[in-house]
Steps between C-alpha positions, in 0.01 A plus 500: 500500500399809306687815578275783621633731230486247211155600377444877460174644630289651224235677709507816712830547682328537837374142469840353409612439860324486835698782659373754248128518582527402864782738595332790326150432631630408845694826528207708377268327742743547789490876440125531429388282790718696742356829377154355563599363839602832656165681458323171578692479828400855591134440416494742208388243242319166499554204271237253380698215655345266752832497689570731788739779388806352676420154365471636146836672532678194639334264256594703195859546612545125554271338243494782245843664488713221650324230297555693176874550555545139613321376188704723272824378656410131493370506143837651403723282714338161437593488127863560603474217753330253265617596150137509387334778305351773720128538559407776256239620254142397575578286809685796652215734401253271676709499819524879486125529450440273801716727716313810381165329557604419855581863575162615367318222684654593834441869440132439415436209737241707684301507176556157346507312831771345715485148354525598129784740591685222683463260207617754240786625716612152608514366145812702418741348753354154432572545130853628572571199724379259232698671224825515698455143619438381144806676362734374773381141478497500119858622509583234765650780708414332828725703729305817427166351596562648845397846373150359453455455875481873587301574183239237588504629858425850367205355311372333818555818703298698247204265528531508880505881485164504320355239736613685813374834369161346424454292816688668784572853379870464584775375270790473743590135431482539122716813516772323698486192278539715187788694651670175606462363145635824350803503732572135422484571127744791539736283704496228233536728199722758671728224623545394143528822300683728745814284542492414130481859373755606760742225400467583131576869555787441744665242274499752217569827683651437841651154557545399862265361760194349336153421639491174690327223307177354635588252771374346823489836676261642238277193524497522881426872506221451245352219707512716813334788314214281370450354849494849650255629239274201561497565875442873450218435253321269741563697821658844450494584871672177607824543692648194328402641161664831588825329595494295180448818295798665667718194435383488138581870461855444620534203267384697197727793591800268515392340174495843334852582622629186324406644159775768493257788457746753644721440195230621257497868597613597150209312338166640623294254295648214705528693826125574513429126507705465818335808653156362414574164659608677819134567574444126541706466820376841615140386459571177690660690788226763525228235488681297764540800728134585451402148613715536812451871576171602342478825698839620373508368143174525301417210270461745210873572509596144407216465251607809307870413521399193299215648294643836393862403564574146391214454252500853360873559460579146382220527244633832369861376492409186306265692269770747402766237439277258309346775289842621390662161457219330311448789256862526394588814697818551699480389861558847638303670777471860384417801715129468446502139613704589808244767585217247470675265740577780746134606493398147587753487784354827629149356476607195703681702765204735548253214528706311757556819699126578488435182699700649789400867472130551563540878514617519139323191370291675236791701364731200486242276336421771244870545424548125474205453267598785271863385480382145420264626229767721346749215493276254314343767280856600407582140409193491274604826336870422453484126431157481336630586152756217499238256628249567223731517198729247339 
């Protein structure tokens, strides 16, 4: 098989690898869309979208930002898995253009119509699924076909989101399905890269206890988590679903402890991966408690533990590491990068707390949104130059 580095790319550097355009555009969009969301939430502006304001916000976080970072990661990881050349040049430019077209279509869906917007927006994740599936099967890398399941589920959830918004005016089922797919993707990818990066650093810098290799416990805890997410997606207020979510949260917490994260305190670039994954069990537990005790634990707490916490911090952690590693820079988390991560942690904490504190809801949401925007705008500013040049 051809090595991914055996044929140098002759075009623009930003089109040489999938992480370059999608990490940069995804980070910029995360900041811009949040800065639009705050005045939209307070009724100070209106967008030409056919979606309700909350639906636009949720859709663009899941199918705009999350989809971009997922695509950037997979287009970078798959060549390493298969030994094939990366998707780059014009094919990568076409995928990037599809993503941009989807964002414009959703933003202007009130003008162009709901059906054209759904078709344009839905084409991106369909194309990503086909490209990733083609590369994995062409490389006969069968064991990694499992990453296609959550990606295809995201595509289905996106279509369902448009259908629900058009027919019923509520998008609750599509939201939960997309969140379940996103969490599953993080569990699959995080369960692979976090122990691996941790083991590599510990073996070189601090020999001793190593992360436990994937075994029956990991498979069982993953199965429990998928079962719990399925029950929660179908019936979020079910008592059985709530109990399954709590059990899955405990299982994922134990799984995380097996990866020796406490031994990486001297290496922030590895430590942040463990901290990011911690929001997975936290999200499970909060969602489970909300199903069982809705009056005491708002559903928004669990949703934002996953959305801002797990998705946001894991995305930023992976973006920083991949951007440095794949552009030949030292894998060092400098002060600026630490500040970006701390801002995102602050954004997550404020947003979870806002779900419990109605008296300070506006202040906490504003603080959360601004911290989120600063974090991803900072990534664009600090990492943008290394993403666009050779």
